[in-house]
C-alpha positions, 0 to 999 in steps of 0.5 A, a space after each residue: 592515775 590522776 588527771 593532769 591539771 590544765 596549764 591555764 588553770 588557776 591563771 588570770 589574763 594579764 591584760 584584763 585580769 579575768 581568769 583564763 577559762 576553758 572556752 579561751 584557754 589563752 596563750 602563755 607568752 615566753 615571759 610567763 604572762 597569760 593572755 586571753 586570745 581576745 585580749 592579745 588580738 586587741 593589742 595586736 590590732 592597735 599595733 598593725 593599724 598604727 603600722 608599728 610592727 617592728 621587731 622590737 614591738 612584736 617581740 615585747 609582751 603586750 601586757 604591763 610586764 613589758 618584758 622582751 620575749 626573745 623572738 617575735 610572736 609566731 604567725 599562727 598565734 597572731 593570725 588566730 588573735 587578729 583574723 584573716 584580714 588584719 593578719 594579711 595587713 600584718 604580713 605586708 607590714 612585716 615585708 615593709 620592715 624587713 625591706 627598711 632593714 635591708 635598705 639601711 643596711 645596704 645603702 639602697 634607696 627606699 621609696 613609699 608608694 603615694 597610693 598605699 605607702 608600701 615601700 619599694 627599694 631602688 638601686 639607683 637614683 635614676 630608678 626613682 623617677 619611675 617606680 613600680 609598687 609591688 603591693 598587690 591591689 594598689 591603685 597606683 601602678 608607677 610613680 616618681 619617688 622624688 615628688 609622689 606624682 605620676 612618672 613625668 619624663 622628661 620634665 623635672 618634678 618642679 616643671 611637673 608641679 608647675 603644670 598643675 600650678 597654673 590651673 589652680 592659679 587661674 581659678 584663684 585669680 578668677 575667684 579673686 576678681 569675682 570677689 573684688 568686683 561684686 558685692 552681695 545684697 545684704 538682703 537676699 545675698 545676690 551678687 551685684 556688680 556695680 558698672 556705671 551707677 553710683 554706690 547707693 545700690 538697689 537690689 534688682 532682686 529684692 529692692 533692698 538699698 545698700 552701700 556698694 562701699 561697705 556692703 551694709 544696708 543704706 539706712 544702717 550705713 547712713 545712721 550708724 556707720 561713717 561710710 566715707 566720712 558720712 557720705 556714700 559717695 566715693 568722691 567725697 573722700 579726701 584720699 580718693 580725691 587727691 589720688 584722682 587729681 594725681 591721675 588727672 581725673 575728675 572727682 566723680 563718683 564714677 572715677 572714684 568707684 573705678 579706683 575703689 575696684 582697682 584697690 580691691 583687685 590689687 589687694 586680692 591679687 596680691 593675696 593670690 600672688 603670695 599664695 600660688 607663688 611667683 613662678 606659678 603667678 608668672 606662668 599663668 599671666 603668660 598663658 592666660 593674659 586675658 585674665 587681667 585685661 579690661 577687668 575694670 571699666 576705668 579711664 586708665 591702665 590699672 597697673 596690676 604688677 605695681 603691688 606697691 601702690 597698695 601702700 599709698 591706698 591702705 587708708 581706704 582699705 577698712 572701707 574696701 574690706 569692712 570685715 577688717 573694721 578699725 578697732 575701738 579708740 583708746 582713751 586718749 583717742 589714739 586709733 589702733 592700727 587696723 589688723 588688715 593694714 598690719 597684714 599688708 605691711 608684712 606682706 609688702 
């Protein structure tokens, strides 16, 4: 009696094109393709890790032929090809696929757990404010499906988000004030605050002399950078002198420096205000009124809410923020508008 030839003998894997061997007899798909279990496993692992285990993908030959198999691959074949860990993940994903189909067919609401992305069905919209994740081992117990946060009744999602936004807004305001009121020494990077001194600063740490206006070393500023029309003292700038005169203040370096601080603060705070949103900004101002009280030692009340003041101070911005330096002049000598001023125009 003749020995029957194994079915895999003389067959090549449709993925790696190597011969099917006795050590890995492979699997014959319903479409006729032969695949090594290892090659089949590589393809299935990609589908599982990418969460694409829908009916169509799992019932299509993973080889180049791409023909439909007529049914989903048997669980035993998938388990052997991918191993225990990925097979468990595959089963969870298949549950999600079935639940999605059920939800679409029945019109029920589906919520995705923010901790593990497992899908949970809801019978009514009211249930979505407190849903329990059904996946074993998930770190999230219950969550609000509308916003993804922990259940927060009786507050709305908007009110709950605002509670989290206030601490963040306060932090950003404090950071903006530190940035506005300090310059880092160009020699040792130690933050320096100007109080009643002039703008020709000397670092107490490394003794480096620098301009508080532009932040550069004093020697470089005087030789190469026309800081404030060639003078390091703020009262020498015509725009500052005009604004000080409007406020009935003497054109002193102290008053000019206070006005300069005000400009930097207004600009940075307006950026924070746009970043955190109007509601978070207003609520933070109400809950923490001390944040913007007596920030600058000046002779006038700083109009924090009059952000429009930035418009008439824009000519000073290249000095307040040297990173946004004016661009080079054209051949005709016409100065191109600084990028920072363009940003301000869009913001206001």
